[in-house]
C-alpha positions as CSV (number, residue, x, y, z in Angstrom):
1,M,154.9,57.1,-6.0
2,D,158.3,55.6,-5.5
3,W,159.3,55.0,-1.9
4,V,162.0,52.4,-2.6
5,G,165.1,53.0,-0.5
6,V,163.6,56.0,1.2
7,R,162.7,56.3,4.8
8,P,159.9,58.8,5.2
9,I,159.4,61.2,8.1
10,I,155.8,61.0,9.6
11,F,153.8,63.7,11.3
12,G,150.5,63.4,13.0
13,A,148.0,66.1,13.8
14,P,144.7,65.7,15.8
15,G,141.2,66.8,15.0
16,R,139.3,68.7,17.7
17,V,136.0,69.3,19.5
18,N,135.0,72.6,20.8
19,L,133.5,72.5,24.3
20,I,132.1,76.0,24.1
21,G,132.7,79.2,22.1
22,E,131.2,78.6,18.7
23,H,131.6,81.1,15.8
24,T,133.5,83.4,18.1
25,D,137.0,82.8,16.8
26,Y,136.7,84.8,13.6
27,N,135.2,87.6,15.7
28,D,138.4,87.9,17.7
29,G,136.6,86.2,20.7
30,F,137.2,83.4,23.1
31,V,136.9,79.6,22.4
32,M,137.5,76.5,24.5
33,P,138.5,73.7,22.1
34,S,140.3,70.4,22.9
35,A,142.3,68.2,20.6
36,I,141.0,64.6,20.4
37,G,142.7,61.2,19.7
38,F,141.8,61.1,16.1
39,N,144.8,62.0,13.9
40,T,145.7,62.6,10.4
41,R,149.2,61.3,9.5
42,V,151.3,62.5,6.7
43,A,154.4,60.6,5.6
44,A,156.9,62.6,3.5
45,A,160.1,61.9,1.6
46,A,162.2,64.3,-0.5
47,R,162.4,64.0,-4.3
48,Q,165.2,65.1,-6.5
49,D,162.9,67.2,-8.8
50,R,160.4,70.0,-8.1
51,R,157.3,67.8,-8.1
52,L,154.9,67.5,-5.2
53,V,153.2,64.2,-5.4
54,V,150.3,63.5,-3.0
55,R,148.4,60.2,-2.4
56,S,146.1,58.6,0.2
57,G,145.1,55.1,0.8
58,Q,141.5,56.4,1.3
59,F,141.2,57.9,-2.2
60,S,142.2,56.4,-5.6
61,Q,143.5,59.5,-7.3
62,E,147.2,60.6,-7.2
63,Y,147.8,64.3,-7.4
64,E,151.0,65.8,-8.8
65,F,152.0,69.5,-8.8
66,D,154.9,71.5,-10.1
67,L,156.3,73.6,-7.3
68,D,157.3,76.3,-9.7
69,H,153.7,76.7,-10.9
70,L,151.4,75.9,-8.0
71,P,147.7,76.8,-8.5
72,A,146.4,80.0,-6.9
73,N,143.3,78.5,-5.6
74,G,141.9,75.1,-4.6
75,A,140.2,72.8,-7.0
76,G,137.7,71.4,-4.6
77,T,139.6,68.2,-3.8
78,W,141.1,66.9,-0.5
79,S,144.6,67.6,-1.9
80,D,143.8,71.4,-1.8
81,Y,144.7,71.4,2.0
82,V,148.2,69.9,1.2
83,V,149.0,72.0,-1.8
84,G,147.6,75.1,-0.2
85,V,150.1,74.7,2.7
86,A,152.9,74.3,0.2
87,A,151.9,77.4,-1.7
88,G,151.7,79.3,1.6
89,L,155.3,78.2,2.6
90,Q,156.6,79.4,-0.7
91,Q,154.7,82.7,-0.5
92,A,156.3,83.2,2.9
93,G,159.8,83.0,1.2
94,Y,160.7,79.4,1.7
95,F,162.1,77.4,-1.2
96,L,160.6,73.9,-1.2
97,R,162.2,70.8,-2.7
98,G,160.0,68.2,-4.4
99,A,158.4,65.6,-2.1
100,N,156.3,62.5,-2.1
101,L,153.5,62.7,0.5
102,W,151.2,59.9,1.7
103,V,148.1,60.9,3.7
104,H,146.2,58.7,6.2
105,G,143.3,60.3,8.0
106,E,141.3,59.1,11.0
107,V,139.3,62.3,11.6
108,P,135.8,61.8,10.1
109,M,135.5,64.2,7.2
110,G,132.6,66.6,7.2
111,A,131.7,65.9,10.7
112,G,132.8,69.3,12.2
113,L,135.8,67.7,13.9
114,S,138.3,69.7,11.9
115,S,139.7,67.1,9.5
116,S,140.8,69.9,7.3
117,A,142.9,71.6,10.0
118,A,144.5,68.2,11.0
119,L,145.5,67.6,7.3
120,E,146.9,71.2,7.0
121,V,149.0,71.0,10.2
122,A,150.4,67.6,9.5
123,S,151.2,68.5,5.9
124,A,152.9,71.7,7.0
125,L,155.1,70.0,9.6
126,A,156.0,67.2,7.2
127,L,157.0,69.7,4.4
128,M,158.9,71.8,7.0
129,K,160.9,68.8,8.1
130,V,161.8,67.7,4.5
131,N,162.9,71.2,3.8
132,A,164.7,72.0,7.2
133,I,162.3,74.9,8.0
134,A,161.8,75.7,11.6
135,L,158.7,77.7,12.6
136,P,157.1,77.9,16.1
137,K,153.8,76.0,16.2
138,I,151.8,79.1,16.7
139,E,153.3,80.4,13.3
140,V,152.3,77.0,11.8
141,A,148.7,77.5,13.0
142,K,148.7,81.0,11.4
143,L,150.0,79.6,8.1
144,C,147.4,76.9,7.9
145,Q,144.6,79.3,8.7
146,R,145.8,81.5,5.8
147,C,145.7,78.5,3.6
148,E,142.1,77.8,4.4
149,N,141.1,81.5,4.2
150,E,142.9,82.4,0.9
151,F,143.6,79.1,-1.0
152,I,140.5,77.1,0.1
153,G,138.1,80.1,0.4
154,A,136.7,79.3,3.8
155,R,137.0,82.3,6.1
156,V,137.6,80.3,9.3
157,G,139.1,81.6,12.5
158,I,142.3,80.2,13.9
159,M,140.8,77.9,16.5
160,D,141.1,74.6,14.7
161,Q,144.6,75.0,13.5
162,F,145.8,76.4,16.9
163,V,144.4,73.5,19.0
164,S,145.7,71.0,16.5
165,C,149.1,72.4,17.0
166,M,149.0,73.2,20.8
167,G,146.5,70.6,22.3
168,K,147.4,69.2,25.7
169,S,146.3,65.8,27.0
170,G,143.6,66.0,29.7
171,H,142.9,69.7,29.0
172,A,140.9,72.1,26.9
173,L,142.4,75.5,25.9
174,L,140.8,78.7,26.7
175,L,142.1,80.7,23.7
176,D,141.9,84.4,23.1
177,C,141.7,84.5,19.3
178,R,142.9,88.1,19.1
179,T,146.1,87.8,21.2
180,L,146.5,84.1,20.9
181,E,147.2,83.9,24.6
182,Y,145.7,80.8,26.1
183,K,145.2,79.0,29.4
184,L,145.0,75.2,30.0
185,I,141.7,74.2,31.5
186,L,141.8,70.8,33.2
187,I,138.9,68.5,32.2
188,P,138.2,66.5,35.4
189,D,138.8,62.7,34.8
190,T,135.5,62.0,36.3
191,A,133.9,63.2,33.0
192,Q,134.4,62.2,29.3
193,M,133.4,63.8,26.0
194,V,131.0,61.8,23.9
195,V,130.8,62.9,20.3
196,C,127.8,61.9,18.3
197,N,128.0,62.2,14.4
198,T,124.6,63.0,12.7
199,M,126.2,61.5,9.5
200,V,124.9,64.7,7.8
201,K,127.8,66.4,6.0
202,H,128.4,70.1,5.8
203,R,130.8,72.2,3.7
204,H,132.5,75.5,4.9
205,A,133.9,77.0,1.8
206,G,131.5,79.8,0.6
207,G,127.9,79.5,1.4
208,E,126.4,79.9,4.8
209,Y,129.5,79.8,6.9
210,N,131.0,82.8,5.1
211,R,127.5,84.6,5.2
212,R,127.6,84.4,9.0
213,R,130.9,86.2,9.0
214,E,129.6,88.9,6.8
215,D,126.6,89.4,9.0
216,C,129.0,89.9,12.0
217,E,131.1,92.3,10.0
218,E,128.0,94.3,9.2
219,G,127.0,94.4,12.9
220,V,130.4,95.8,13.7
221,R,130.1,98.5,11.0
222,I,126.7,99.6,12.4
223,L,127.8,99.6,16.0
224,A,131.0,101.5,15.2
225,Q,128.8,104.6,14.5
226,W,128.3,104.9,18.2
227,F,131.4,103.1,19.5
228,P,134.3,103.9,17.1
229,E,136.8,101.9,19.1
230,I,135.1,98.6,18.2
231,R,137.2,96.5,15.9
232,A,135.3,93.2,16.2
233,L,132.3,91.8,18.1
234,R,134.8,90.8,20.8
235,D,134.9,94.4,21.7
236,V,131.0,94.7,22.2
237,S,129.3,94.3,25.5
238,S,125.7,93.0,25.9
239,Q,124.7,96.4,27.2
240,Q,126.1,98.2,24.1
241,L,124.4,95.7,21.8
242,L,121.0,96.0,23.5
243,E,121.1,99.8,23.4
244,H,121.2,99.7,19.6
245,A,119.1,96.6,18.9
246,A,116.6,98.8,17.1
247,D,119.3,100.3,14.9
248,M,120.1,97.2,13.0
249,P,118.2,94.5,11.0
250,E,116.8,91.8,13.2
251,K,118.9,89.1,11.5
252,I,122.2,91.1,12.1
253,F,121.2,91.7,15.8
254,K,120.5,88.0,16.3
255,R,123.9,87.1,14.9
256,C,125.7,89.7,17.0
257,R,123.8,88.7,20.2
258,H,124.9,85.1,19.8
259,V,128.5,86.1,19.5
260,V,128.5,88.6,22.3
261,E,126.8,86.3,24.7
262,E,128.9,83.3,23.6
263,N,132.0,85.1,24.5
264,E,130.6,85.6,28.0
265,R,129.5,82.0,28.2
266,T,133.0,80.8,27.3
267,Q,134.7,82.7,30.0
268,Q,132.2,81.6,32.5
269,G,132.6,78.1,31.4
270,A,136.3,78.1,32.0
271,A,135.7,79.3,35.6
272,R,133.1,76.6,36.1
273,L,135.4,73.8,34.8
274,L,138.3,75.0,36.9
275,A,136.0,74.9,39.9
276,G,134.9,71.3,39.0
277,D,131.4,72.5,38.4
278,L,130.5,70.0,35.7
279,A,126.7,70.5,36.1
280,G,127.1,74.2,35.8
281,F,129.3,73.9,32.7
282,G,126.7,71.6,31.2
283,D,124.0,74.3,31.6
284,L,126.2,76.7,29.7
285,M,126.5,74.1,26.9
286,R,122.7,73.9,26.7
287,E,122.5,77.7,26.4
288,S,125.2,77.7,23.7
289,H,123.2,75.2,21.6
290,R,119.9,77.1,21.9
291,S,121.7,80.2,20.8
292,L,123.4,78.5,17.9
293,R,120.0,77.1,16.9
294,D,117.7,80.2,17.4
295,L,120.1,83.2,16.9
296,Y,122.9,82.1,14.8
297,E,120.8,79.5,12.9
298,V,123.5,77.1,12.1
299,S,122.0,74.0,13.7
300,C,119.8,71.5,11.8
301,G,117.0,69.0,12.7
302,E,119.4,66.1,13.2
303,L,121.6,68.0,15.5
304,D,118.6,69.2,17.5
305,L,117.3,65.6,17.7
306,L,120.6,64.4,19.2
307,I,120.5,67.1,21.8
308,E,117.0,66.3,22.8
309,A,117.8,62.5,22.8
310,A,120.5,63.1,25.4
311,E,118.4,64.8,28.0
312,G,117.5,62.6,31.0
313,L,120.2,59.9,30.3
314,P,122.2,58.9,33.3
315,G,125.4,60.8,33.9
316,Y,124.6,63.5,31.3
317,Y,125.9,67.0,32.3
318,G,125.0,68.8,29.0
319,G,125.7,69.0,25.3
320,R,125.7,71.2,22.2
321,M,126.5,71.1,18.6
322,T,130.2,71.5,17.9
323,G,131.9,72.9,14.7
324,G,130.5,75.1,12.0
325,G,127.1,73.6,12.0
326,F,124.6,72.5,9.3
327,G,125.3,68.9,10.2
328,G,128.2,67.2,11.8
329,C,128.4,66.4,15.5
330,T,127.1,67.1,19.0
331,L,129.5,67.1,21.9
332,N,128.2,65.8,25.2
333,L,129.8,66.0,28.6
334,V,129.1,62.8,30.4
335,E,130.0,61.2,33.8
336,A,132.9,58.8,32.9
337,R,131.3,55.7,34.4
338,S,128.1,56.3,32.4
339,A,129.8,57.1,29.0
340,E,129.4,53.7,27.4
341,V,125.7,53.4,28.3
342,F,125.1,56.9,27.2
343,A,126.8,56.3,23.9
344,R,124.8,53.1,23.2
345,T,121.5,54.6,24.2
346,I,121.7,57.8,22.3
347,A,122.7,56.0,19.1
348,E,119.7,53.7,19.5
349,R,117.4,56.7,20.0
350,Y,118.8,58.6,17.0
351,E,118.6,55.5,14.7
352,A,115.0,54.8,15.8
353,A,114.0,58.4,15.0
354,T,115.9,58.9,11.7
355,G,116.7,55.5,10.3
356,M,120.4,56.6,10.2
357,K,123.0,54.9,12.4
358,P,125.2,57.5,14.0
359,E,128.8,57.2,14.7
360,V,129.5,57.7,18.4
361,Y,133.0,58.4,19.8
362,I,134.0,58.4,23.4
363,C,136.9,60.9,23.5
364,S,139.6,62.3,25.8
365,A,141.6,65.4,25.3
366,A,144.8,64.7,23.5
367,D,148.1,66.2,22.7
368,G,148.7,68.3,19.6
369,A,150.7,67.7,16.5
370,A,154.0,65.9,16.7
371,Q,156.5,63.7,14.7
372,I,155.8,60.0,14.9
373,F,158.8,57.7,15.2
374,V,158.5,54.1,14.0
């Protein structure tokens, strides 16, 4: 990759944690994510030909693509998230010139902190700048979600890409995933988010993640026999669901119950945070984790162990798994002055129980994607 005499433009996009509202986004529901201060940076410079050349200092292989003959689907490599965005821009009618892209990622991969969305968003903004394409950030989020759905094959909702674009320092976003209306929710500065990485990797494309979405869609088909106005589980009340619990398979009922109650918890959680009720919000985080473990069945032994290890530690308000599940991270809300002791102690407890040394990050809510000037 030849950078001689070329001054690249650089964009950064953050990963995220989700305080509450898990597996509700692709059900048109409510979520409450926050961008965090781990960024993926993409440097880009125009080429004179129609080649897209992608490299990263973290991986040895260089990838090169012909913009006139881009692949229709991902190949299972990290570069898929870059070329998928390029393909999406061209499918939307934009003519792209060739470009060299250099990627540097700080967001831990496979940890449930949305490294994929950060890479998609940073790549999209860099390619747009090189090609003088102007899109509102909400449209960038939609484009990147389509990339992951159609090019990568993971049927994710829009939460990750949206908060990577729209995050606000010191705040979470209460996002309506149907209308994309959102409200900034202040996270009191007396609390900090402590993220604990189990070091167990997960993968979204195909497999269990997509099966959960299929289960939810089946629940909607069943319930629509009695409630034809229902378009997604977002439209279902707890009372409606309970009335027809016997009319659906137990597994489908459990999946639907998690989503319906999680939507309610998310809206309650926003009210509690706005009122400064950190203990009450922590209780909702605990309820959310139990539901993800027992009803949605996306937790794992390592995640549950981290949740158990946090109980009783000084300054702990509450915690839950965050992200798609099957590994990844827990998110803990902790009194700010206790955060460092909490992080050290929970790491010691987890390592003693599993023999694995977790990565623990003390986080604050960060701003969304932006150009970086150097």
